N, CA, C, O and the ligand as a Tripos MOL2 file, in Angstrom:
@<TRIPOS>MOLECULE
protein
  261   259    66     0     0
PROTEIN
NO_CHARGES

@<TRIPOS>ATOM
      1 N          -0.6610  -11.2610  -64.6910 N.3       1 MET1
      2 CA         -2.1620  -10.8690  -64.1410 C.3       1 MET1
      3 C          -1.9120  -10.4470  -62.7130 C.2       1 MET1
      4 O          -1.4720  -11.2640  -61.9040 O.2       1 MET1
      5 N          -2.1810   -9.1890  -62.3730 N.am      2 ASP2
      6 CA         -1.9280   -8.7370  -61.0900 C.3       2 ASP2
      7 C          -3.2320   -8.6700  -60.2770 C.2       2 ASP2
      8 O          -4.2700   -8.4710  -60.9090 O.2       2 ASP2
      9 N          -3.2860   -8.8110  -58.9820 N.am      3 CYS3
     10 CA         -4.6020   -8.7430  -58.1640 C.3       3 CYS3
     11 C          -4.9380   -7.2750  -58.2330 C.2       3 CYS3
     12 O          -4.0790   -6.3990  -58.1310 O.2       3 CYS3
     13 N          -6.4190   -7.0070  -58.4370 N.am      4 ILE4
     14 CA         -6.8370   -5.6830  -58.6140 C.3       4 ILE4
     15 C          -6.8920   -5.0760  -57.1470 C.2       4 ILE4
     16 O          -7.0200   -3.8520  -57.1220 O.2       4 ILE4
     17 N          -6.8180   -5.7190  -55.9260 N.am      5 HIS5
     18 CA         -6.8670   -5.2260  -54.6930 C.3       5 HIS5
     19 C          -5.4590   -4.9450  -54.2560 C.2       5 HIS5
     20 O          -5.1570   -3.8230  -53.8490 O.2       5 HIS5
     21 N          -4.5970   -5.9110  -54.3230 N.am      6 CYS6
     22 CA         -3.3630   -5.6680  -53.5170 C.3       6 CYS6
     23 C          -2.0260   -5.6800  -54.5160 C.2       6 CYS6
     24 O          -0.8760   -5.6110  -54.0830 O.2       6 CYS6
     25 N          -2.3590   -5.7740  -55.8560 N.am      7 GLN7
     26 CA         -1.4000   -5.6740  -56.9230 C.3       7 GLN7
     27 C          -0.3550   -6.9500  -56.8940 C.2       7 GLN7
     28 O           0.6280   -6.9460  -57.6360 O.2       7 GLN7
     29 N          -0.6170   -8.0080  -56.0200 N.am      8 ASN8
     30 CA          0.0410   -9.2280  -56.0380 C.3       8 ASN8
     31 C          -0.0570   -9.8270  -57.3650 C.2       8 ASN8
     32 O          -1.0340   -9.6750  -58.0970 O.2       8 ASN8
     33 N           1.0970  -10.5900  -57.6910 N.am      9 GLU9
     34 CA          1.1750  -11.3300  -58.7380 C.3       9 GLU9
     35 C           0.0980  -12.6430  -58.4350 C.2       9 GLU9
     36 O           0.2480  -13.4440  -57.5120 O.2       9 GLU9
     37 N          -0.9640  -12.6640  -59.3850 N.am     10 MET10
     38 CA         -1.8150  -13.9040  -59.0680 C.3      10 MET10
     39 C          -1.3880  -15.0810  -59.8370 C.2      10 MET10
     40 O          -0.8290  -15.0480  -60.9330 O.2      10 MET10
     41 N          -1.7310  -16.2060  -59.1030 N.am     11 ILE11
     42 CA         -1.4870  -17.5730  -59.7290 C.3      11 ILE11
     43 C          -2.4740  -17.9660  -60.4640 C.2      11 ILE11
     44 O          -3.5750  -18.2520  -59.9940 O.2      11 ILE11
     45 N          -2.1560  -18.0230  -61.7960 N.am     12 THR12
     46 CA         -3.2590  -18.2260  -63.0550 C.3      12 THR12
     47 C          -3.2830  -19.7270  -63.3360 C.2      12 THR12
     48 O          -2.5910  -20.5650  -62.7580 O.2      12 THR12
     49 N          -4.1800  -19.9510  -64.3080 N.am     13 ASP13
     50 CA         -4.3630  -21.4770  -64.7550 C.3      13 ASP13
     51 C          -4.8340  -22.2940  -63.9130 C.2      13 ASP13
     52 O          -4.6110  -23.4980  -64.0410 O.2      13 ASP13
     53 N          -5.5880  -21.7970  -62.8710 N.am     14 CYS14
     54 CA         -6.3710  -22.7330  -61.9400 C.3      14 CYS14
     55 C          -7.4360  -23.3990  -62.6080 C.2      14 CYS14
     56 O          -7.9690  -22.8250  -63.5580 O.2      14 CYS14
     57 N          -7.8180  -24.5070  -62.2590 N.am     15 LYS15
     58 CA         -9.0880  -25.1870  -62.8040 C.3      15 LYS15
     59 C         -10.2440  -24.7750  -62.0780 C.2      15 LYS15
     60 O         -10.2250  -24.6980  -60.8490 O.2      15 LYS15
     61 N         -11.2270  -24.5130  -62.7490 N.am     16 VAL16
     62 CA        -12.6620  -24.2440  -62.0500 C.3      16 VAL16
     63 C         -13.5760  -25.5610  -61.9450 C.2      16 VAL16
     64 O         -13.8820  -26.2060  -62.9480 O.2      16 VAL16
     65 N         -13.9230  -25.8530  -60.8480 N.am     17 ASN17
     66 CA        -14.8370  -27.0400  -60.8810 C.3      17 ASN17
     67 C         -15.9910  -26.3420  -59.7960 C.2      17 ASN17
     68 O         -15.8190  -25.4230  -58.9960 O.2      17 ASN17
     69 N         -17.1390  -27.0850  -60.0660 N.am     18 VAL18
     70 CA        -18.2720  -26.8410  -59.2800 C.3      18 VAL18
     71 C         -18.2820  -27.9390  -58.2770 C.2      18 VAL18
     72 O         -18.2910  -29.1070  -58.6650 O.2      18 VAL18
     73 N         -18.2800  -27.6360  -57.0060 N.am     19 GLU19
     74 CA        -18.1210  -28.6260  -55.9090 C.3      19 GLU19
     75 C         -19.5370  -29.5310  -55.8710 C.2      19 GLU19
     76 O         -20.6420  -28.9900  -55.9220 O.2      19 GLU19
     77 N         -19.3640  -30.8800  -55.7820 N.am     20 GLY20
     78 CA        -20.3980  -31.7620  -55.8760 C.3      20 GLY20
     79 C         -20.7320  -32.1690  -57.2960 C.2      20 GLY20
     80 O         -21.6770  -32.9460  -57.4300 O.2      20 GLY20
     81 N         -20.1140  -31.7700  -58.3280 N.am     21 GLY21
     82 CA        -20.4640  -32.1100  -59.8910 C.3      21 GLY21
     83 C         -19.1060  -32.4890  -60.4340 C.2      21 GLY21
     84 O         -18.0270  -32.3840  -59.8500 O.2      21 GLY21
     85 N         -19.3450  -32.9560  -61.6730 N.am     22 MET22
     86 CA        -18.2680  -33.2520  -62.4950 C.3      22 MET22
     87 C         -18.0490  -32.0400  -63.4330 C.2      22 MET22
     88 O         -17.0550  -31.9880  -64.1580 O.2      22 MET22
     89 N         -18.9470  -31.1090  -63.4120 N.am     23 TYR23
     90 CA        -18.9550  -30.3310  -64.5740 C.3      23 TYR23
     91 C         -18.3860  -28.8060  -63.9660 C.2      23 TYR23
     92 O         -18.7050  -28.3040  -62.8880 O.2      23 TYR23
     93 N         -17.5890  -28.3210  -64.8440 N.am     24 GLY24
     94 CA        -17.2470  -26.9410  -64.4150 C.3      24 GLY24
     95 C         -18.1380  -25.8830  -65.0250 C.2      24 GLY24
     96 O         -19.2070  -26.2590  -65.5060 O.2      24 GLY24
     97 N         -17.7980  -24.5240  -65.0620 N.am     25 ILE25
     98 CA        -18.6000  -23.6200  -65.5890 C.3      25 ILE25
     99 C         -18.2510  -23.4090  -67.0400 C.2      25 ILE25
    100 O         -17.0750  -23.4340  -67.4020 O.2      25 ILE25
    101 N         -19.1630  -23.2180  -67.8100 N.am     26 LYS26
    102 CA        -19.0050  -22.7700  -69.2900 C.3      26 LYS26
    103 C         -19.6880  -21.4290  -69.4780 C.2      26 LYS26
    104 O         -20.7700  -21.0830  -69.0040 O.2      26 LYS26
    105 N         -18.8360  -20.7070  -70.2840 N.am     27 ILE27
    106 CA        -19.3370  -19.3320  -70.7370 C.3      27 ILE27
    107 C         -19.6290  -19.3030  -72.3280 C.2      27 ILE27
    108 O         -18.7950  -19.5780  -73.1910 O.2      27 ILE27
    109 N         -20.8820  -18.9440  -72.5390 N.am     28 SER28
    110 CA        -21.0040  -19.0960  -74.0510 C.3      28 SER28
    111 C         -21.7510  -17.5660  -74.2940 C.2      28 SER28
    112 O         -22.1410  -16.7950  -73.4170 O.2      28 SER28
    113 N         -21.8100  -17.4100  -75.6340 N.am     29 LYS29
    114 CA        -22.4340  -16.1940  -76.1870 C.3      29 LYS29
    115 C         -22.8310  -16.5970  -77.3690 C.2      29 LYS29
    116 O         -22.0690  -17.2350  -78.0940 O.2      29 LYS29
    117 N         -24.2090  -16.2520  -77.7720 N.am     30 LYS30
    118 CA        -24.8580  -16.3170  -79.1160 C.3      30 LYS30
    119 C         -24.1200  -15.4620  -80.1570 C.2      30 LYS30
    120 O         -23.8870  -14.2940  -79.8460 O.2      30 LYS30
    121 N         -23.7940  -15.8380  -81.1580 N.am     31 GLY31
    122 CA        -23.2740  -15.0240  -82.3190 C.3      31 GLY31
    123 C         -24.4020  -14.5650  -83.1380 C.2      31 GLY31
    124 O         -25.5780  -14.7920  -82.8500 O.2      31 GLY31
    125 N         -23.9730  -13.8570  -84.2520 N.am     32 SER32
    126 CA        -24.8960  -13.4150  -85.3030 C.3      32 SER32
    127 C         -25.4670  -14.3220  -86.0950 C.2      32 SER32
    128 O         -26.6640  -14.2920  -86.3830 O.2      32 SER32
    129 N         -24.5040  -15.3490  -86.5760 N.am     33 GLY33
    130 CA        -24.8420  -16.5720  -87.5380 C.3      33 GLY33
    131 C         -25.4870  -17.6500  -86.7240 C.2      33 GLY33
    132 O         -25.6190  -17.5590  -85.5030 O.2      33 GLY33
    133 N         -25.8760  -18.6490  -87.4190 N.am     34 LEU34
    134 CA        -26.4850  -19.7680  -86.7710 C.3      34 LEU34
    135 C         -25.2850  -20.6960  -86.2240 C.2      34 LEU34
    136 O         -25.5440  -21.4670  -85.3000 O.2      34 LEU34
    137 N         -24.0960  -20.6540  -86.7130 N.am     35 PHE35
    138 CA        -23.1520  -21.6240  -86.1130 C.3      35 PHE35
    139 C         -22.0160  -20.8350  -85.7070 C.2      35 PHE35
    140 O         -20.8600  -21.2240  -85.8770 O.2      35 PHE35
    141 N         -22.3760  -19.5350  -85.0770 N.am     36 LYS36
    142 CA        -21.2980  -18.6530  -84.7580 C.3      36 LYS36
    143 C         -21.3580  -18.3780  -83.0860 C.2      36 LYS36
    144 O         -20.9080  -17.4310  -82.4420 O.2      36 LYS36
    145 N         -22.0390  -19.4910  -82.6750 N.am     37 ASN37
    146 CA        -21.9030  -19.2870  -81.2410 C.3      37 ASN37
    147 C         -20.4260  -19.6730  -80.5260 C.2      37 ASN37
    148 O         -19.7650  -20.6120  -80.9690 O.2      37 ASN37
    149 N         -20.0160  -18.9550  -79.5070 N.am     38 VAL38
    150 CA        -18.8350  -19.2060  -78.9850 C.3      38 VAL38
    151 C         -18.9880  -19.6050  -77.6380 C.2      38 VAL38
    152 O         -19.9700  -19.2740  -76.9730 O.2      38 VAL38
    153 N         -17.9700  -20.3720  -77.1600 N.am     39 SER39
    154 CA        -18.0710  -20.7830  -75.6210 C.3      39 SER39
    155 C         -16.6440  -21.1270  -75.1560 C.2      39 SER39
    156 O         -15.7590  -21.4400  -75.9520 O.2      39 SER39
    157 N         -16.4990  -21.0670  -74.0540 N.am     40 ALA40
    158 CA        -15.2060  -21.1330  -73.3280 C.3      40 ALA40
    159 C         -15.4080  -21.6350  -71.9420 C.2      40 ALA40
    160 O         -16.3470  -21.3270  -71.2070 O.2      40 ALA40
    161 N         -14.4430  -22.4280  -71.6670 N.am     41 LYS41
    162 CA        -14.3400  -22.7380  -70.1100 C.3      41 LYS41
    163 C         -13.4870  -21.7600  -69.3110 C.2      41 LYS41
    164 O         -12.3170  -21.5910  -69.6540 O.2      41 LYS41
    165 N         -13.9480  -21.1620  -68.3610 N.am     42 PRO42
    166 CA        -13.1640  -20.1380  -67.4940 C.3      42 PRO42
    167 C         -12.1440  -20.7560  -66.7800 C.2      42 PRO42
    168 O         -12.3600  -21.8610  -66.2820 O.2      42 PRO42
    169 N         -11.0100  -20.1840  -66.6480 N.am     43 LYS43
    170 CA         -9.9610  -20.5680  -65.7360 C.3      43 LYS43
    171 C         -10.0610  -19.4800  -64.5550 C.2      43 LYS43
    172 O         -10.7280  -18.4460  -64.5940 O.2      43 LYS43
    173 N          -9.2800  -19.9230  -63.5280 N.am     44 ALA44
    174 CA         -9.4360  -19.0640  -62.3830 C.3      44 ALA44
    175 C          -7.8000  -18.5820  -62.0750 C.2      44 ALA44
    176 O          -6.8040  -19.2630  -62.3190 O.2      44 ALA44
    177 N          -7.8280  -17.2780  -61.5010 N.am     45 ALA45
    178 CA         -6.6880  -16.8200  -60.9990 C.3      45 ALA45
    179 C          -6.8530  -16.5260  -59.5260 C.2      45 ALA45
    180 O          -7.9060  -15.9940  -59.1760 O.2      45 ALA45
    181 N          -5.9310  -16.8120  -58.6220 N.am     46 VAL46
    182 CA         -5.9410  -16.6950  -57.2090 C.3      46 VAL46
    183 C          -4.8390  -15.7100  -56.7960 C.2      46 VAL46
    184 O          -3.7210  -15.7110  -57.3120 O.2      46 VAL46
    185 N          -5.2000  -14.9380  -55.9090 N.am     47 CYS47
    186 CA         -4.1560  -14.0540  -55.2960 C.3      47 CYS47
    187 C          -3.8870  -14.8590  -54.0150 C.2      47 CYS47
    188 O          -4.7730  -15.2440  -53.2530 O.2      47 CYS47
    189 N          -2.6250  -15.0630  -53.8650 N.am     48 SER48
    190 CA         -2.0190  -15.8360  -52.7270 C.3      48 SER48
    191 C          -1.7340  -14.7610  -51.6410 C.2      48 SER48
    192 O          -1.0720  -15.1110  -50.6630 O.2      48 SER48
    193 N          -2.1850  -13.4630  -51.7340 N.am     49 SER49
    194 CA         -1.9520  -12.5920  -50.5930 C.3      49 SER49
    195 C          -3.2400  -12.1560  -49.9790 C.2      49 SER49
    196 O          -3.2150  -11.9460  -48.7660 O.2      49 SER49
    197 N          -4.4280  -11.9760  -50.6610 N.am     50 CYS50
    198 CA         -5.3850  -11.4780  -50.0760 C.3      50 CYS50
    199 C          -6.7710  -12.5520  -50.3100 C.2      50 CYS50
    200 O          -7.8650  -12.4530  -49.7530 O.2      50 CYS50
    201 N          -6.3990  -13.4310  -51.1610 N.am     51 GLY51
    202 CA         -7.4720  -14.3770  -51.4540 C.3      51 GLY51
    203 C          -8.3550  -14.1800  -52.5260 C.2      51 GLY51
    204 O          -9.1910  -15.0360  -52.8110 O.2      51 GLY51
    205 N          -8.2400  -13.0960  -53.1650 N.am     52 TYR52
    206 CA         -9.1660  -12.7570  -54.4030 C.3      52 TYR52
    207 C          -9.0880  -13.6640  -55.5010 C.2      52 TYR52
    208 O          -7.9700  -14.0010  -55.8870 O.2      52 TYR52
    209 N         -10.1460  -14.1250  -56.0810 N.am     53 VAL53
    210 CA        -10.1830  -14.9410  -57.0930 C.3      53 VAL53
    211 C         -10.6660  -14.3590  -58.4520 C.2      53 VAL53
    212 O         -11.8070  -13.9030  -58.3740 O.2      53 VAL53
    213 N         -10.1470  -14.2680  -59.5540 N.am     54 ALA54
    214 CA        -10.6870  -13.8460  -60.6430 C.3      54 ALA54
    215 C         -10.9140  -14.9500  -61.6610 C.2      54 ALA54
    216 O         -10.1520  -15.9170  -61.6730 O.2      54 ALA54
    217 N         -11.8670  -14.8600  -62.4680 N.am     55 PHE55
    218 CA        -12.1430  -15.8660  -63.5500 C.3      55 PHE55
    219 C         -11.7990  -15.1970  -64.8710 C.2      55 PHE55
    220 O         -12.1690  -14.0430  -65.0860 O.2      55 PHE55
    221 N         -11.1400  -15.8510  -65.7090 N.am     56 TYR56
    222 CA        -10.8070  -15.3450  -66.9930 C.3      56 TYR56
    223 C         -10.8560  -16.4750  -68.0750 C.2      56 TYR56
    224 O         -10.8790  -17.6480  -67.7030 O.2      56 TYR56
    225 N         -10.8700  -16.1710  -69.3350 N.am     57 ILE57
    226 CA        -10.8400  -17.0160  -70.2930 C.3      57 ILE57
    227 C          -9.8210  -16.8280  -71.3730 C.2      57 ILE57
    228 O          -9.5890  -15.6800  -71.7510 O.2      57 ILE57
    229 N          -9.1750  -17.8650  -71.9200 N.am     58 ASP58
    230 CA         -8.0920  -17.5100  -73.0690 C.3      58 ASP58
    231 C          -8.7580  -17.1630  -74.3230 C.2      58 ASP58
    232 O          -8.1800  -16.4750  -75.1650 O.2      58 ASP58
    233 N         -10.0770  -17.6550  -74.5050 N.am     59 GLU59
    234 CA        -10.6030  -17.3900  -75.9780 C.3      59 GLU59
    235 C         -11.3820  -16.0570  -75.9310 C.2      59 GLU59
    236 O         -12.3970  -15.9840  -76.6240 O.2      59 GLU59
    237 N         -11.0330  -15.0620  -75.2300 N.am     60 TYR60
    238 CA        -11.7460  -13.8100  -75.1390 C.3      60 TYR60
    239 C         -11.8730  -13.2520  -76.3990 C.2      60 TYR60
    240 O         -12.9120  -12.6090  -76.5500 O.2      60 TYR60
    241 N         -11.0470  -13.3110  -77.4490 N.am     61 LYS61
    242 CA        -10.9850  -12.7980  -78.6830 C.3      61 LYS61
    243 C         -12.2200  -13.0840  -79.5140 C.2      61 LYS61
    244 O         -12.8110  -12.2180  -80.1590 O.2      61 LYS61
    245 N         -12.6200  -14.5610  -79.4420 N.am     62 GLU62
    246 CA        -13.8370  -14.9740  -79.9900 C.3      62 GLU62
    247 C         -14.9890  -14.5140  -79.5670 C.2      62 GLU62
    248 O         -16.0140  -14.7360  -80.2110 O.2      62 GLU62
    249 N         -14.9960  -13.7760  -78.3740 N.am     63 PHE63
    250 CA        -16.3110  -13.1120  -77.8820 C.3      63 PHE63
    251 C         -16.5510  -11.7370  -78.4920 C.2      63 PHE63
    252 O         -17.6650  -11.2120  -78.4830 O.2      63 PHE63
    253 N         -15.4320  -11.1510  -79.0420 N.am     64 SER64
    254 CA        -15.7030   -9.8010  -79.6790 C.3      64 SER64
    255 C         -16.5280   -9.8930  -80.9640 C.2      64 SER64
    256 O         -16.4760  -10.8600  -81.7240 O.2      64 SER64
    257 N         -17.3370   -8.7500  -81.1580 N.am     65 GLU65
    258 CA        -18.0550   -8.7920  -82.2550 C.3      65 GLU65
    259 C         -17.2990   -8.5800  -83.4480 C.2      65 GLU65
    260 O         -17.8590   -8.5960  -84.5440 O.2      65 GLU65
    261 ZN         -4.6700   -9.5930  -53.7770 Zn       66 ZN66
@<TRIPOS>BOND
     1     1     2 1
     2     2     3 1
     3     3     4 2
     4     3     5 am
     5     5     6 1
     6     6     7 1
     7     7     8 2
     8     7     9 am
     9     9    10 1
    10    10    11 1
    11    11    12 2
    12    11    13 am
    13    13    14 1
    14    14    15 1
    15    15    16 2
    16    15    17 am
    17    17    18 1
    18    18    19 1
    19    19    20 2
    20    19    21 am
    21    21    22 1
    22    22    23 1
    23    23    24 2
    24    23    25 am
    25    25    26 1
    26    26    27 1
    27    27    28 2
    28    27    29 am
    29    29    30 1
    30    30    31 1
    31    31    32 2
    32    31    33 am
    33    33    34 1
    34    34    35 1
    35    35    36 2
    36    35    37 am
    37    37    38 1
    38    38    39 1
    39    39    40 2
    40    39    41 am
    41    41    42 1
    42    42    43 1
    43    43    44 2
    44    43    45 am
    45    45    46 1
    46    46    47 1
    47    47    48 2
    48    47    49 am
    49    49    50 1
    50    50    51 1
    51    51    52 2
    52    51    53 am
    53    53    54 1
    54    54    55 1
    55    55    56 2
    56    55    57 am
    57    57    58 1
    58    58    59 1
    59    59    60 2
    60    59    61 am
    61    61    62 1
    62    62    63 1
    63    63    64 2
    64    63    65 am
    65    65    66 1
    66    66    67 1
    67    67    68 2
    68    67    69 am
    69    69    70 1
    70    70    71 1
    71    71    72 2
    72    71    73 am
    73    73    74 1
    74    74    75 1
    75    75    76 2
    76    75    77 am
    77    77    78 1
    78    78    79 1
    79    79    80 2
    80    79    81 am
    81    81    82 1
    82    82    83 1
    83    83    84 2
    84    83    85 am
    85    85    86 1
    86    86    87 1
    87    87    88 2
    88    87    89 am
    89    89    90 1
    90    90    91 1
    91    91    92 2
    92    91    93 am
    93    93    94 1
    94    94    95 1
    95    95    96 2
    96    95    97 am
    97    97    98 1
    98    98    99 1
    99    99   100 2
   100    99   101 am
   101   101   102 1
   102   102   103 1
   103   103   104 2
   104   103   105 am
   105   105   106 1
   106   106   107 1
   107   107   108 2
   108   107   109 am
   109   109   110 1
   110   110   111 1
   111   111   112 2
   112   111   113 am
   113   113   114 1
   114   114   115 1
   115   115   116 2
   116   115   117 am
   117   117   118 1
   118   118   119 1
   119   119   120 2
   120   119   121 am
   121   121   122 1
   122   122   123 1
   123   123   124 2
   124   123   125 am
   125   125   126 1
   126   126   127 1
   127   127   128 2
   128   127   129 am
   129   129   130 1
   130   130   131 1
   131   131   132 2
   132   131   133 am
   133   133   134 1
   134   134   135 1
   135   135   136 2
   136   135   137 am
   137   137   138 1
   138   138   139 1
   139   139   140 2
   140   139   141 am
   141   141   142 1
   142   142   143 1
   143   143   144 2
   144   143   145 am
   145   145   146 1
   146   146   147 1
   147   147   148 2
   148   147   149 am
   149   149   150 1
   150   150   151 1
   151   151   152 2
   152   151   153 am
   153   153   154 1
   154   154   155 1
   155   155   156 2
   156   155   157 am
   157   157   158 1
   158   158   159 1
   159   159   160 2
   160   159   161 am
   161   161   162 1
   162   162   163 1
   163   163   164 2
   164   163   165 am
   165   165   166 1
   166   166   167 1
   167   167   168 2
   168   167   169 am
   169   169   170 1
   170   170   171 1
   171   171   172 2
   172   171   173 am
   173   173   174 1
   174   174   175 1
   175   175   176 2
   176   175   177 am
   177   177   178 1
   178   178   179 1
   179   179   180 2
   180   179   181 am
   181   181   182 1
   182   182   183 1
   183   183   184 2
   184   183   185 am
   185   185   186 1
   186   186   187 1
   187   187   188 2
   188   187   189 am
   189   189   190 1
   190   190   191 1
   191   191   192 2
   192   191   193 am
   193   193   194 1
   194   194   195 1
   195   195   196 2
   196   195   197 am
   197   197   198 1
   198   198   199 1
   199   199   200 2
   200   199   201 am
   201   201   202 1
   202   202   203 1
   203   203   204 2
   204   203   205 am
   205   205   206 1
   206   206   207 1
   207   207   208 2
   208   207   209 am
   209   209   210 1
   210   210   211 1
   211   211   212 2
   212   211   213 am
   213   213   214 1
   214   214   215 1
   215   215   216 2
   216   215   217 am
   217   217   218 1
   218   218   219 1
   219   219   220 2
   220   219   221 am
   221   221   222 1
   222   222   223 1
   223   223   224 2
   224   223   225 am
   225   225   226 1
   226   226   227 1
   227   227   228 2
   228   227   229 am
   229   229   230 1
   230   230   231 1
   231   231   232 2
   232   231   233 am
   233   233   234 1
   234   234   235 1
   235   235   236 2
   236   235   237 am
   237   237   238 1
   238   238   239 1
   239   239   240 2
   240   239   241 am
   241   241   242 1
   242   242   243 1
   243   243   244 2
   244   243   245 am
   245   245   246 1
   246   246   247 1
   247   247   248 2
   248   247   249 am
   249   249   250 1
   250   250   251 1
   251   251   252 2
   252   251   253 am
   253   253   254 1
   254   254   255 1
   255   255   256 2
   256   255   257 am
   257   257   258 1
   258   258   259 1
   259   259   260 2
@<TRIPOS>SUBSTRUCTURE
     1 MET1         2 RESIDUE 1 A MET
     2 ASP2         6 RESIDUE 1 A ASP
     3 CYS3        10 RESIDUE 1 A CYS
     4 ILE4        14 RESIDUE 1 A ILE
     5 HIS5        18 RESIDUE 1 A HIS
     6 CYS6        22 RESIDUE 1 A CYS
     7 GLN7        26 RESIDUE 1 A GLN
     8 ASN8        30 RESIDUE 1 A ASN
     9 GLU9        34 RESIDUE 1 A GLU
    10 MET10       38 RESIDUE 1 A MET
    11 ILE11       42 RESIDUE 1 A ILE
    12 THR12       46 RESIDUE 1 A THR
    13 ASP13       50 RESIDUE 1 A ASP
    14 CYS14       54 RESIDUE 1 A CYS
    15 LYS15       58 RESIDUE 1 A LYS
    16 VAL16       62 RESIDUE 1 A VAL
    17 ASN17       66 RESIDUE 1 A ASN
    18 VAL18       70 RESIDUE 1 A VAL
    19 GLU19       74 RESIDUE 1 A GLU
    20 GLY20       78 RESIDUE 1 A GLY
    21 GLY21       82 RESIDUE 1 A GLY
    22 MET22       86 RESIDUE 1 A MET
    23 TYR23       90 RESIDUE 1 A TYR
    24 GLY24       94 RESIDUE 1 A GLY
    25 ILE25       98 RESIDUE 1 A ILE
    26 LYS26      102 RESIDUE 1 A LYS
    27 ILE27      106 RESIDUE 1 A ILE
    28 SER28      110 RESIDUE 1 A SER
    29 LYS29      114 RESIDUE 1 A LYS
    30 LYS30      118 RESIDUE 1 A LYS
    31 GLY31      122 RESIDUE 1 A GLY
    32 SER32      126 RESIDUE 1 A SER
    33 GLY33      130 RESIDUE 1 A GLY
    34 LEU34      134 RESIDUE 1 A LEU
    35 PHE35      138 RESIDUE 1 A PHE
    36 LYS36      142 RESIDUE 1 A LYS
    37 ASN37      146 RESIDUE 1 A ASN
    38 VAL38      150 RESIDUE 1 A VAL
    39 SER39      154 RESIDUE 1 A SER
    40 ALA40      158 RESIDUE 1 A ALA
    41 LYS41      162 RESIDUE 1 A LYS
    42 PRO42      166 RESIDUE 1 A PRO
    43 LYS43      170 RESIDUE 1 A LYS
    44 ALA44      174 RESIDUE 1 A ALA
    45 ALA45      178 RESIDUE 1 A ALA
    46 VAL46      182 RESIDUE 1 A VAL
    47 CYS47      186 RESIDUE 1 A CYS
    48 SER48      190 RESIDUE 1 A SER
    49 SER49      194 RESIDUE 1 A SER
    50 CYS50      198 RESIDUE 1 A CYS
    51 GLY51      202 RESIDUE 1 A GLY
    52 TYR52      206 RESIDUE 1 A TYR
    53 VAL53      210 RESIDUE 1 A VAL
    54 ALA54      214 RESIDUE 1 A ALA
    55 PHE55      218 RESIDUE 1 A PHE
    56 TYR56      222 RESIDUE 1 A TYR
    57 ILE57      226 RESIDUE 1 A ILE
    58 ASP58      230 RESIDUE 1 A ASP
    59 GLU59      234 RESIDUE 1 A GLU
    60 TYR60      238 RESIDUE 1 A TYR
    61 LYS61      242 RESIDUE 1 A LYS
    62 GLU62      246 RESIDUE 1 A GLU
    63 PHE63      250 RESIDUE 1 A PHE
    64 SER64      254 RESIDUE 1 A SER
    65 GLU65      258 RESIDUE 1 A GLU
    66 ZN66       261 GROUP 0 **** ****
């Protein structure tokens, strides 16, 4: 995963936490069926060169229709 700003190799697999809380961010999407909702906890990638932070999920394929 390269930084979109400076093409530096980004540090992936960083944990995402909301400051002041025990809970991270959760990304979810309603599916077509009743039990087809998908959700994922995002991870962060950090560029050690310019400080850019990108969020991504491993379960992105489950979000496709
Ligand atoms: Zn960068």
